[in-house]
N, C-alpha and C positions, 0 to 999 in steps of 0.2 A: 691593824685595824680591829683586833679582837677586842671584845669588851666595849666597842664604842656604840654610841647611841645611834640606831639606824631607823629611819622611817621611810615610808614609801611615796613616790610620786605616782600618779595614775594618768594615763592618757588613753587614747583610742586610735586604732588604725583607721586612717582615712582613705588609703589607696594601696594596691598590691599591683606591681607591674614587674613580671619576670622574677628576678631574685630580690627585687627591692620592696621593702615595706615601708610606707610612709605613715609616721605616727604624730598625732597632734596632742595638744593640751597638756604636754609635760612641762611647761613653763620655761623659765630662762636659764635653768641650771643643768642644762644637758650639754655634752660635749662629745667629740669624735673619741671612740674607744669605750664609752660607757655600755654597760650591758643591761638588757631589757628582758623581761619574761613576757611573752605574748600568749595570751589564753584563747585556744581555739574553740570553736562552738561545741566540740564534743567534750570539752573539759579538760584536754591534754595541754600541757605547757610546753611552748617552744622558746629556747634561749636565742636571743638575738644581739647583735652588736651595733652600735650606731656608727655609720661610716661616713655621714655627711649631715649638715645641718643647713636648712634654707628657710629664713625667716623663723616663723614659729613651728615649723615642721621639722621632725628629725627623720632622716633616711637611715633605716636599719636593713641589715642583711641576716638572715637566720641560720643558725647551726644545723637545722634540720629542715625536713620538708615542711612546706607551707600548707599542706592540705588541712582544711577546716578553718583556716583563717579568713576573715573577710572584713569589709568596711564595718566598723563599729566595735570590733572585738577588742578586749581590754588589753592594755600594755602597762606593765608596771615596772618601776625602777627603784632599787634601793638607794638611799641617800645618807651619808654619814653626817651627823651632827657633831661639832658645830661647823665643820669644814664646809658642809653643803656640797659634797662631791660624791659620785658614785665610786665605790671600791674598785671597779674595773676588773680586769682579768688578773688573777693572783694565783700562785701554787705555794703549797707549804711542802717543799721537798724534804725528804728525810733519806738517811742512808739505806734504810730498807726497801727503797726502790730498786735497788740492784738486783737484777735477776727477773725483773717484772716487765710485762707487756702492758701498755695503757694507751688510751686515745688522746687526742689533743686536748681534752678538757680534764685530764688527770683521773679519768676512771679505768679501772682495771679491766683488761680484755682477756686475761689468761686464766680465769676461773680459780684464782688463788686467794680470794677474799679481798676485803678492802685494803687499800695502801695505807701504810703508817702515816701519820701526820707529823711533819717537822715542826720545830720551834719557831721558824722565821718564815713569814708570809712574803714571798716575793713577787713583784709586779712582773707580768709576762712580757710586757712591752717596755723593757728597761733601756736605758742608754748605754752606749759602749763606755768603758773606762776612759777617763781623761788621758789624752795622748802624752801628757808630760808626767804623768803619774804611774804609767804602766812600767812594769819591769821589762827587762830586755829579754829576748829569746833564750830559752835554755839549751841544754846540750843536745847533741844530735839523738834522734829518736830511731830505734831499731824497728823497723816496719815488718821485717820478717818476710819481705818480697823482694827477691834479688834485684829484679828490673828497676824498683823504686829506690832501694837503698844503694845501688851503684850510681844510677844516672839521674835520680832526682831525690838526693838525699835530703832528709827532712830533720828539723830541729823542733824541740818542744815549744809549742806556741805558734808554729808556722801554720799558714792557711794554703792549702793546695787544691786546685781544681782537677777533676777527673773528666774529661772531655771525650764523649763518644757517641755514636748513633745507638739506635735500639738494638739489643741482642748481641753486643759485643763483649759482654762479661762484666759489666760494672757491679752488678749485685754480688757475683761470685767473689770478685776482687775485694769488695767491701767485708764480706764474711771472712775471708783469709785475714784481713787486717783486724778485724774484731777479736778473732781468736788468738793472734799471734803477736801483735804490736806490743811493744814495751811500754804499756800504760797502766794506770792504776783503775780507771774506769773507762768504759767505751758507752758512748751514747749514740743511738742510731734513730734517724728520722726517716721514715719511709712515707714520703709525701706523694700522694696520688698513686700509690702502688695498685697492681691489679689484685683484686680480692683472692683470686685463685692461687696465687703464688705466695701469699702470706705464710701459710703453714709450711709450704715446701722451704721458703727461706728460713724460717725458725728452726725447723726440725732438721733439715738436711744441710743447708749451707752454713748456718750459725752453729747449730748443735747445742747440746747441753754445756760443752766447754766454753763456747763463746758467749752463750746467755748468761752464765753464772756470773759473769763480771760486766753485764751490759744492762742498759735500760733502753727499751725499745719503744718508740712512739710510733703509732700507725694511723695514717688516714688514707683510706682506700679511694680509688678514682671515682667511685659512685657517689661519695659523699660532697655535701655543698662546699663551694669554694671556701668559705670561711673556715671549715674544719681543715681543709687542706693547707691553708695558709697558717693556721693556728698550730699545726704539727711542727712547723719549723721554729716558732717562737717558744713553744713548750719544750722542745729539745734543748734549745739554747739556754733556757732558764734552768733546766735540769743541769746541764754542764756547769753553768755559773756557780750552782750550789757546791758541787765537788771542787771546783776551782778554788772557791773561797775557803774550803777545808784544807788547801794546800796540796791538793792531788793534781796529777797530771792526767787530764782528760783527753780522750780521743773522741771528738764529735764528727759523725759521719752522716751526711744528709744526701738522701736520693729522692728527688733530684731538685736542685735549684730551679730548674726550668719549670717543673711542674708548681712550684712555689709561685714563680712569676706568672704562670698561666692562671692561677687562682687570684692573685692580685689583679690581672687584667680583667677577668670577668666581674670582680667586685667593682673596680674602677669605672668601667663601662657602663655598668648598671647604675651607678651613682651619678652618671651623667658627665663623666670626664670625656674629653675629645681624645680620639685615638691618634697617636703620633707615629712612632716607628714601627712599622710592620703591624699596626694595630694595637700596640702596647701604649697605654696612656702614660704620661709624665710621672705619675706617681710610683710606677713600678721601679723606674730608675733612681727615684729618690729613696725608696724602701730598701733597695738591694744593699747599699753600704750600710744602712742602719742595722741590718741583720748581720751581714758578714763581719762588720768591724767589732762585733760583741765577742767574736772569738779571738784568740791569741793570748798573750801574756796577761796575767792578772795585775791589778794594781798593787803597788808596793805599800803594803801596811806593815805594822809592827811584827805580825805573825809570818808563818811561811806563805810564800807566793806560789800559786799553782799556776797552770798553763791549760789553756784548750787548744789543742791542735786540731784544726778543722780540715776535714776532707769533703769536699763538695763536688757531687757529680753534677754535669752539665749535658743534658740530652739535646745534642746538636741536630736541628731539623735537616733532614736530607743529607747529613755528614757534612754540612756547611758550617765550618768552624768559625766563621766570620758573620754569623747571624747575630742580631743585636744582643741577645742575652748573653751568649758566649764571649762576645767582645767586651761587654760591661764587667762580667765577671772576672775575666782575664786581667782587666785593668785594676781591679780591687785586690786580688789575691796576690800571694807571695811566690807563685809559680803555677805551671800547669803540666798535666800528664795527658798525653794524647792515646787514646786507644783506637787502634786502627783496624777496620774491618778486614782488610786483605791480610793482616798479620794473622788474625784470628782464622781467616779461611785457609791459610797455609798450615794451620795446626799448632801455632805457638800461642799458648796462653799462659799469664796474662798477655793479652795483644798490645802491649806498650811500645809505642813508636818512640824509640831513644832519641832519634835525631830531631824530633819535633818537641819532645819534652824538656822542661827547664824548671829547676829550683833555684830561687833567687838568693837563697842562703847558703848555697854550696860552698863559697869561698870561706865562710866562717866555720864550717864543720868538717872539713876534709884536711888531712895531713897533705904535705907536699907530694909525698909518694903515692898517696891515695888519688889525689888530683891528677897526677901524671898518668896513672893507670887508666883512669875514667876517659881522660882527654885522648890518650892513645886508642883506646877501644872506640870512642866516637869517630876518630879520624878514619879507623879500618872500616867501620859501618858505612861512613860517608862515601868512601872509595868503592866499596862494593855496590852500593846502591847507584852511584854514578856509572858503573861499568856493567850493570845487570843486564841491560839490553843488548849490549855487544856481545857479551858471554853467551847469553840465550841464543843469539843468531849465528854464533860460531865465529864471530868476526874478530875475536881476540885471540892472539896466540900466546901460549904460555911463555914466559921468559922475556916478553916485550918490556915489561915494566916491573921492577922489583916490588914496588908499593902495591901494585894490583895483584901480583902473585901472592903476596903475604895476606892481603885482604881476602882473597878467595880461599886460602887455606885455613885462616883463623876464624873467619866470620861464621861458618857452620858451628864451630865449637863454641863461640859466644852465644849464638842463638840456642844451641842445646842446653847451654848453662841458664839461659833466662827462661827457658821453658820450666814451669813450676807447677806441680799438681796442687789440688785443693787442700790436701792434708800435709803437703810437704813444707817444712820449715828450715830456714837458714838464717843465721845472725848476719849482721852487717859485716863484722870482721871475717866471717866464714866466706861471704860473698866476695869480698876483696881478694882474699887468699886464692879463691878458685880463679878469679880473673887474672891474678899475678901469674898463677901456673900456666894458664892458656898463653899469655902474652910473652912469656919467657921460654917457650919452646923453641929450639933451634930451627933456623930456617931449613 
């Protein structure tokens, strides 16, 4: 849109109710997704986005506090000629964004100066690649975390969900992946993050090593829902830029749940009826539009990149069947369950191996590796089944060979799965360690 002839439409605010600002006199050329500038009585400008249209009135939600806005306040919208449409939300992503921290509107937050401007302007609300034009998944991806590499092996272009309650180690696990996973670029979206924890995450968890190959998009919990929602779209747009350059991108979003909560606030304010547990229908329509943008890129003449997506889901009350968790699990290519009881027992990452699943495992493990993983799963299942009897002293050693083997080997498997934040192991090393444990003589 650069160099296009742009003029402004002017309207007035007619009503403000909660998060919603109603604007009239903009004419017939407004649509959902268009951006407005609202002028408060003190002269400050507030960016807003149209989220609904009713008759001649547009319903908009602001990206910042609405203090100072009132009935009669001026609202302006840029319109491109001759198309007669608003340019909407766009980003000009550049390679120089790597190593930077920014907000959902593409403004730097790290005090390192302005972000470089890329040669291509991208729409933030883009469509996923055509299903028939996408390339296939790439080779397996070394995540550097033994629990995931062994029991939820991932491929380039796959999308995994990390499901957990609060305080079970999701952010720490993401920082391990950002530092160690075998990707070209990592893009992190912190959606609705606690403001107090941002610097701790950047400096302690991610560190200079992780940040040097990452782009971090942050929207804290105190910001308006439109900013929290936009953080997810901005991170996805940045990931698509590097994917189209032929790079393998690791996109990590924490969390999809807070993205959906922002959508719920916006939808309810716009007048949508609440449906499942208070979520309006638009939330479940928007989820696949976002998540389907991750994955393999379209097959063009040049190199094809991939976006490997890791999306955390904050399950309410540790209920893994609540609506958002259930919807996300059905869209993604696998799920990893982080269990509070495992973390309380002192094993981190607190991955519940028996409840975690990667749907692409058959295409990325050799026969020997698959046999090792299946045998380890079987031992873990036997140990879990007999845990109560053993704890009560009701099982006598020697009664069952399988149980004896599980009781002997599972503690060693657990010890191997325990991994410090700074510890790294390749996928091949992880399988070698597991093979050594399982090959021990009875």
